[in-house]
C-alpha positions in Angstrom: 7.4 24.6 5.1 6.3 21.2 4.9 2.8 20.0 5.1 3.1 17.8 8.0 4.8 20.8 9.9 2.0 23.0 8.3 -0.8 20.7 9.4 0.6 20.9 13.1 0.7 24.6 13.3 -3.0 24.5 12.1 -3.9 22.2 14.7 -1.5 24.5 17.4 -3.7 27.6 16.1 -7.2 26.1 16.4 -6.4 25.0 20.1 -5.4 28.7 20.3 -8.9 29.6 18.6 -11.1 27.3 21.0 -9.3 28.7 24.4 -9.6 32.1 23.3 -13.6 31.9 22.3 -14.0 29.4 25.7 -12.7 32.1 27.7 -14.2 35.1 25.8 -17.7 33.5 26.1 -17.4 32.8 29.9 -16.5 36.2 30.4 -19.4 37.5 28.5 -21.5 35.4 30.9 -20.2 36.9 34.1 -22.2 40.6 34.0 -25.2 38.3 33.1 -24.8 35.7 36.0 -23.0 32.8 34.7 -22.9 30.8 31.7 -26.6 29.7 32.4 -27.5 32.4 30.7 -25.7 32.4 27.3 -27.3 29.9 24.6 -24.8 27.5 24.6 -22.2 26.0 26.7 -18.8 27.6 26.3 -17.4 24.3 24.9 -19.5 24.9 21.6 -18.4 28.6 21.3 -15.1 27.2 21.1 -15.8 24.7 18.8 -17.3 27.2 16.7 -14.1 29.0 16.9 -11.8 26.1 16.1 -14.4 25.0 13.3 -13.7 28.5 11.9 -9.9 28.5 12.5 -9.3 24.5 10.9 -11.7 23.7 8.8 -11.6 26.1 5.7 -7.8 26.3 6.3 -7.9 22.1 5.9 -10.0 22.4 3.0 -7.8 24.9 1.3 -4.6 22.9 2.0 -6.4 19.3 0.6 -7.5 21.3 -2.7 -3.8 22.9 -3.2 -2.2 19.6 -2.7 -4.8 18.2 -5.1 -3.4 20.2 -7.9 -0.4 21.8 -6.9 1.6 19.5 -9.0 -0.8 19.1 -12.0 -0.9 22.9 -12.4 3.2 22.8 -12.1 3.8 20.0 -14.7 1.3 21.7 -17.6 3.0 25.0 -16.9 6.4 23.6 -17.0 5.8 21.2 -19.8 4.1 24.4 -21.9 7.4 26.2 -21.6 9.6 23.6 -22.9 10.4 24.1 -26.8 8.3 22.7 -29.7 11.3 19.9 -30.2 10.7 18.7 -26.3 6.9 18.7 -26.3 5.3 15.1 -25.6 3.1 13.5 -28.4 1.7 10.1 -26.7 0.8 9.7 -23.0 3.8 7.6 -22.7 6.4 10.8 -23.8 4.4 12.5 -21.2 5.1 10.6 -18.2 8.6 9.7 -19.3 9.6 13.4 -19.8 8.5 14.2 -16.1 9.9 11.1 -14.9 13.3 12.5 -16.1 12.6 16.0 -15.2 12.0 15.0 -11.9 15.0 12.6 -11.9 17.1 15.3 -12.6 15.4 17.4 -10.1 16.1 15.1 -7.3 19.6 14.1 -8.3 18.6 10.7 -9.3 19.9 11.4 -12.6 23.1 13.3 -13.2 23.4 16.7 -14.8 26.4 16.4 -16.8 25.4 14.8 -20.1 22.0 15.3 -19.7 19.9 17.4 -22.1 20.2 21.2 -21.2 16.5 21.7 -21.6 15.4 18.9 -19.3 18.0 20.4 -16.8 17.1 24.2 -17.0 13.3 22.1 -16.7 14.7 20.5 -13.7 15.7 23.8 -12.2 12.4 25.4 -12.9 10.4 22.9 -11.1 12.3 23.0 -7.7 11.8 27.2 -8.1 8.0 26.4 -9.1 7.8 24.3 -6.5 9.9 26.4 -3.6 7.3 29.4 -4.5 4.3 26.9 -4.4 5.1 25.5 -0.6 5.8 29.5 0.3 2.4 30.7 -1.3 0.9 27.8 0.2 2.0 28.2 3.7 1.0 31.8 3.3 -2.3 31.7 1.8 -3.7 28.7 4.9 -2.0 30.4 7.5 -3.6 33.4 6.8 -7.3 31.7 6.4 -6.5 30.1 9.7 -5.8 33.5 10.9 -8.5 34.9 9.8 -10.9 32.1 11.1 -9.8 32.1 14.3 -10.8 35.9 14.5 -14.2 35.9 13.1 -14.9 32.8 15.6 -13.5 35.1 18.0 -15.4 38.4 17.4 -18.7 36.8 16.7 -19.0 35.4 20.4 -21.9 36.6 22.2 -24.5 35.2 24.7 -27.4 35.3 21.7 -25.2 33.5 19.5 -26.7 29.8 18.9 -23.0 27.8 18.8 -24.7 24.9 19.6 -26.5 24.1 16.2 -24.0 25.4 14.0 -21.4 23.2 15.7 -23.9 20.2 15.7 -24.9 21.2 11.8 -21.1 20.9 11.1 -20.7 17.7 12.4 -23.5 16.4 10.8 -22.3 17.3 7.8 -18.8 16.0 8.6 -20.5 12.6 9.4 -22.8 12.3 6.0 -19.3 13.5 4.1 -17.5 10.4 5.6 -20.8 8.4 5.1 -20.5 9.2 1.4 -16.7 8.8 1.2 -17.5 5.0 2.4 -19.9 4.6 -0.6 -18.3 6.2 -3.4 -15.1 4.3 -2.5 -17.0 1.2 -2.8 -19.1 2.4 -6.0 -15.2 3.7 -7.3 -13.8 0.1 -6.9 -16.8 -1.9 -8.5 -16.6 0.3 -11.5 -12.6 0.4 -11.6 -13.4 -3.7 -11.4 -16.1 -3.7 -13.7 -14.8 -1.6 -16.6 -11.5 -3.6 -16.6 -13.7 -6.9 -16.5 -15.7 -6.0 -19.7 -11.8 -4.9 -21.6 -11.2 -8.6 -21.0 -14.4 -9.8 -21.8 -14.3 -8.6 -25.2 -10.9 -10.6 -25.9 -12.1 -13.9 -24.0 -16.3 -14.7 -24.1 -17.9 -14.7 -21.0 -19.0 -18.5 -21.3 -15.4 -19.5 -22.0 -14.4 -17.8 -18.6 -17.0 -18.9 -16.7 -17.6 -22.5 -17.8 -14.2 -23.3 -19.3 -12.0 -26.1 -17.4 -8.5 -25.4 -18.0 -6.7 -22.5 -16.5 -3.5 -21.0 -18.4 -3.3 -17.5 -18.6 0.5 -17.7 -20.0 0.3 -15.5 -23.6 2.6 -14.6 -26.5 3.2 -11.0 -26.3 4.5 -10.3 -29.8 2.7 -12.5 -32.7 6.0 -13.4 -33.8 6.8 -15.0 -30.5 6.6 -18.7 -29.7 4.6 -18.9 -26.9 0.9 -20.7 -25.4 -2.3 -18.6 -26.7 -4.0 -18.7 -23.1 -6.6 -20.6 -21.2 -9.2 -18.7 -19.5 -11.2 -21.2 -17.8 -12.1 -20.7 -14.4 -13.9 -23.1 -13.0 -10.6 -24.9 -11.6 -10.2 -21.5 -9.7 -13.8 -21.8 -8.2 -13.5 -25.7 -7.5 -10.1 -24.6 -5.7 -11.3 -21.5 -3.8 -14.8 -24.0 -2.3 -12.9 -26.9 -1.3 -10.6 -25.0 0.6 -12.8 -22.7 1.9 -15.0 -25.8 3.1 -12.5 -27.8 4.7 -11.7 -24.1 6.7 -15.2 -24.1 7.8 -15.7 -27.4 8.6 -13.2 -27.3 11.2 -13.6 -23.1 12.5 -17.4 -23.6 12.7 -18.1 -26.9 15.2 -14.9 -25.5 17.2 -15.8 -22.1 17.1 -19.4 -22.2 17.8 -19.0 -25.4 20.7 -16.1 -22.8 22.3 -18.3 -19.9 22.5 -21.3 -21.9 23.8 -19.0 -23.5 26.9 -17.5 -20.0 27.3 -21.3 -18.3 27.7 -23.2 -20.9 29.0 -21.0 -23.5 30.9 -17.6 -21.8 31.6 -16.7 -19.8 35.3 -16.3 -16.2 35.0 -12.1 -17.2 35.7 -11.8 -19.4 33.1 -13.7 -17.3 30.9 -11.8 -14.5 31.6 -8.5 -16.4 30.7 -10.1 -18.5 28.1 -11.3 -15.8 25.7 -8.3 -13.5 25.3 -6.4 -16.3 24.8 -8.4 -17.5 21.8 -8.3 -14.1 20.3 -5.0 -14.2 19.9 -5.4 -16.3 17.1 -6.8 -13.5 15.4 -3.7 -11.6 16.0 -1.3 -14.0 14.7 0.1 -12.9 10.7 -1.2 -15.1 8.2 2.6 -15.6 6.8 3.0 -17.4 10.2 0.2 -19.5 9.6 1.6 -20.7 6.1 4.8 -21.5 7.5 3.1 -23.6 10.1 1.0 -25.3 7.3 4.0 -25.8 4.9 6.7 -26.9 7.2 4.3 -28.6 10.0 1.0 -29.5 8.9 1.9 -30.3 5.4 4.9 -32.4 6.1 2.8 -34.3 8.9 -0.2 -35.2 6.7 2.0 -36.6 3.7 3.7 -38.9 6.2 0.3 -39.7 7.7 -0.8 -40.5 4.3 1.8 -42.5 3.3 1.8 -44.9 6.5 -2.3 -45.1 5.4 -1.1 -46.0 1.8 -2.4 -42.9 0.8 -0.6 -40.4 -2.1 -0.5 -37.4 -0.3 0.7 -34.2 -2.3 3.4 -31.7 -0.5 1.1 -28.8 -1.4 -2.4 -30.0 -0.5 -5.9 -28.4 0.2 -6.2 -30.3 3.3 -3.2 -28.5 4.6 -4.3 -25.4 3.9 -8.0 -25.8 4.8 -7.3 -27.3 8.1 -4.9 -24.5 9.1 -6.9 -21.9 7.8 -9.6 -23.0 10.2 -7.4 -22.7 13.1 -7.1 -19.2 11.9 -10.8 -18.8 11.3 -11.7 -20.1 14.9 -11.5 -16.7 16.7 -14.0 -15.1 13.9 -16.6 -17.5 14.4 -16.0 -17.9 18.4 -16.0 -14.1 19.7 -19.2 -12.7 17.4 -20.9 -15.9 18.7 -19.9 -15.6 22.2 -21.1 -12.0 21.7 -24.3 -12.8 20.3 -25.6 -15.6 22.8 -24.8 -13.3 25.9 -26.7 -10.7 24.1 -29.8 -13.4 24.3 -32.1 -11.9 27.0 -32.1 -13.4 30.8 -35.1 -14.0 30.5 -35.7 -16.3 27.8 -33.4 -18.6 29.9 -35.2 -18.0 33.5 -38.4 -19.2 31.1 -37.1 -21.9 29.9 -35.9 -23.2 33.4 -38.8 -22.5 34.9 -41.0 -24.6 32.6 -38.7 -27.5 33.6 -36.3 -27.6 30.3 -32.0 -29.0 31.2 -29.7 -26.5 30.6 -28.8 -28.4 27.2 -32.5 -28.4 26.1 -32.7 -24.5 26.7 -29.4 -23.8 24.9 -30.9 -25.8 21.9 -34.7 -24.5 21.7 -34.4 -21.1 22.7 -30.5 -19.5 23.1 -29.3 -21.1 19.9 -32.6 -20.3 17.5 -32.6 -16.5 19.1 -29.0 -16.3 18.7 -29.0 -17.5 15.0 -29.0 -14.2 12.6 -25.8 -13.3 14.7 -24.2 -16.5 14.6 -25.2 -16.6 10.9 -23.4 -13.4 10.6 -20.3 -14.1 12.0 -19.9 -17.7 10.0 -20.5 -15.7 6.7 -17.8 -13.1 7.9 -15.6 -16.3 8.4 -16.5 -17.6 4.9 -15.7 -14.1 3.5 -12.0 -14.6 5.3 -11.5 -17.7 4.3 -12.5 -16.8 0.4 -10.2 -13.8 0.7 -7.0 -15.9 2.1 -4.1 -15.8 -0.1 -1.2 -16.1 1.9 -2.0 -19.6 3.4 -3.0 -21.2 0.2 0.3 -19.7 -2.1 2.9 -21.6 0.7 0.5 -24.6 1.5 -1.4 -25.5 -1.5 0.5 -24.4 -4.3 -0.5 -22.6 -7.5 -1.4 -25.7 -10.0 -5.2 -25.1 -11.3 -6.1 -28.4 -11.2 -9.9 -29.7 -11.2 -10.1 -31.7 -8.6 -12.1 -32.5 -5.2 -9.6 -34.4 -3.9 -8.4 -32.4 -0.6 -5.0 -34.6 -0.6 -4.0 -33.0 -4.0 -2.6 -29.4 -5.3 -5.2 -26.8 -6.1 -5.0 -22.9 -5.9 -8.1 -20.2 -5.7 -9.0 -17.3 -6.8 -6.9 -15.1 -4.9 -3.6 -16.8 -5.8 -4.3 -16.5 -9.1 -5.0 -12.2 -8.3 -1.8 -12.0 -7.2 0.1 -14.2 -9.5 -1.3 -12.2 -12.5 -0.2 -8.8 -10.9 3.2 -9.6 -9.5 5.8 -7.8 -11.2 5.9 -5.3 -14.8 2.8 -6.1 -16.2 1.1 -3.9 -19.2 -3.0 -3.7 -18.7 -3.4 -4.7 -22.4 -3.4 -7.8 -22.3 -6.2 -10.8 -21.4 -3.7 -12.0 -19.1 -3.4 -9.3 -16.6 -6.9 -8.1 -17.2 -8.0 -11.7 -15.9 -7.1 -10.5 -12.2 -10.1 -8.1 -12.7 -12.5 -10.7 -14.1 -11.5 -13.0 -11.2 -11.9 -9.7 -8.7 -15.4 -9.2 -10.4 -16.4 -12.8 -9.8 -15.1 -12.6 -5.6 -17.4 -9.3 -5.4 -20.0 -10.7 -6.4 -19.7 -13.6 -4.2 -19.4 -11.5 -1.3 -22.7 -10.0 -2.5 -24.5 -13.4 -2.6 -23.2 -14.0 0.8 -24.7 -10.6 2.4 -27.4 -10.7 0.3 -28.2 -14.1 2.3 -27.5 -13.1 5.5 -29.7 -10.1 5.8 -32.6 -12.8 4.9 -31.6 -14.8 7.5 -31.6 -11.7 10.3 -34.4 -10.7 8.8 -36.7 -13.7 9.6 -35.4 -14.7 12.7 -35.7 -10.5 13.9 -39.2 -10.8 12.9 -39.5 -14.2 15.1 -37.8 -13.0 18.4 -38.6 -9.4 18.7 
């Protein structure tokens, strides 16, 4: 049975377990005078049976799926003749791919090595046996769990405590998954960055002013030796992000203040969803808009004023990116401003302050921690944007602060370095991980600053 069908059967079996345990608890409560004489509500008895039915079976299925292919592959390769045993990791992967292709029909059996054809037949047979065995074991475990959950139902059973304990463990596991995933990403990027820094000094990467990662693949091949100075990438990223924030922050904050403090409920109900539509537009659409509309308009406007504007400029990418980020700033700032207690407004107005004075002296300072958090979220969004920069700002790594010229960003170069068939042994490819590490550190610093600001103003306005 396929995995999806097996999961559906388990869910159906779990529903049956819930109904049987729920009905049994109700039946046991009738001679006692009703469900108030049960230790827990019938819902918890049903959930306990559902957990016993589904959770062990799903855990077993997950472990089976994790180790099924490696075990089959190892057994398959061990059964090959000595002449076909792989020597290196590359030979191992190539041999497995060949057997997989023959088994799936991607490679013709005619003319193929008879040993590999036999191995492909064995592979299909072992997978079929494994599928039937997994179905039998998982469903048997589910049925046993159903029976155990139904038999143990009794008025004295502490079903609620057991169910809540299981859910507590599940919530803790989800939190640990998020933490360990973040840690895994950090360690993988860090280890690959250390490999890069063994070839390229850290000082050359952080303080170099030339970025040209093209390198010769072989020693006898004519090619560049590569320059990995990341300063042009950092400057380009900051330049485009700064232009975007100069557009997004004032417009977003002013629109949030108007919608929260001045707009009528009818206008707010229309304007807020319309403004948030901008957040749902795909970034590739923004990129087309920047490349086909904004960039030509800026170039023509610059020529009319005697300025030389590149067809792909930081200004075009930054302006469109700022428009894209407006909903992030506006929506978060609006929610934070509305969360300011009404008593602060009433107190300020009662002392004779005007509406604008109340906003400037009371509401805005009280909402500042949330506003800072929204702005930093928008900054992170701007730093991580790729598509708009690729289409509107170009790929040239130039060290310039002129917004009318072509620049590139860290994220664009990461994509450029990892596109296509790449080998992860050259500094050219490993440079992408070093750039990713820099982005991670920048995000960490922004989060630290946000926490410091929030902590300071929360102490003041508690």
